[in-house]
Each structure stands twice: as C-alpha cells, then as structure tokens.
C-alpha positions in Angstrom: 1.9 8.6 -15.6 4.7 5.9 -16.3 3.7 2.8 -14.1 6.5 1.9 -11.5 7.6 -0.5 -9.2 6.7 2.2 -6.4 3.0 2.7 -7.8 2.5 -1.4 -8.0 3.9 -2.2 -4.6 1.9 1.1 -3.3 -1.2 -0.4 -4.9 -0.8 -3.7 -3.4 0.0 -2.8 -0.1 -3.3 -1.0 -0.7 -5.2 -3.9 -1.9 -3.9 -6.0 0.8 -4.9 -3.5 3.7 -8.6 -3.4 2.7 -8.7 -6.6 2.1 -10.1 -7.0 5.4 -12.6 -4.6 5.8 -13.8 -5.7 2.4 -14.7 -9.0 3.6 -16.0 -7.5 7.1 -18.3 -5.3 5.2 -19.9 -7.1 1.9 -22.6 -7.2 3.3 -22.9 -3.4 4.1 -21.6 -2.3 0.6 -25.0 -0.8 -0.5 -24.7 1.4 2.3 -21.1 3.2 1.4 -21.4 5.7 -1.1 -18.9 5.9 -4.3 -17.0 9.3 -2.8 -16.7 7.2 1.0 -15.2 4.5 -1.5 -13.2 6.8 -2.7 -12.0 8.7 0.7 -10.8 4.9 1.9 -8.8 4.3 -1.0 -6.9 7.2 -0.9 -6.6 7.2 2.6 -4.9 3.7 2.5 -2.7 4.8 -0.5 -1.1 7.6 1.8 -0.9 5.8 4.5 0.5 2.4 2.5 2.6 4.5 0.0 4.6 6.0 2.8 5.5 2.6 4.5 6.4 0.8 0.7 8.8 3.5 0.2 10.5 3.3 3.2 10.5 -0.5 2.8 12.4 -0.2 -0.9 14.8 2.7 0.6 15.7 -0.3 3.0 16.4 -3.0 1.1 18.3 -0.5 -1.7 20.0 1.1 1.4 21.0 -2.4 3.1 21.7 -4.7 -0.1 25.3 -5.2 -0.3 27.4 -7.9 -1.7 29.7 -8.6 1.6 29.5 -7.4 4.9 31.9 -5.3 5.9 32.0 -4.3 10.1 29.3 -4.7 12.1 
C-alpha cells in the first residue's frame, strides 16, 4: 500500500486525539488488553480520517489565486 498525505495526516490526527488518553491513563496501561487498544485505535482512525479528508477537501476547493465576487 502506498503511503499518501491522507494516510499521514490521518495517523497524525489519530495520535493527536489519543494523546490525552495516553497521558491520563498511563497508570492503567497494563489494564488495557491488546484487543481493546486496537479497537480504540481503529475508532480514532475512523473518526479522524473523515475529519482530515474534509479539511483537505475544503483547502483544495477554496484554494484560489484571486478572490472573485463574494
């Protein structure tokens, strides 16, 4: 699979969204199973990917050289 900007941005957003939970739950890290951690990562990726895609689409669609009209 080829890595694209969308993949990189999605993973960066996923890490950003997960970082508060990692800091808060560091003491409970041993209590989370690998399956639970995978499920959390999948949920964050699914939620975050659509946000990143929407933002990239907005930037591309509004990228104009000169403003025309309102």
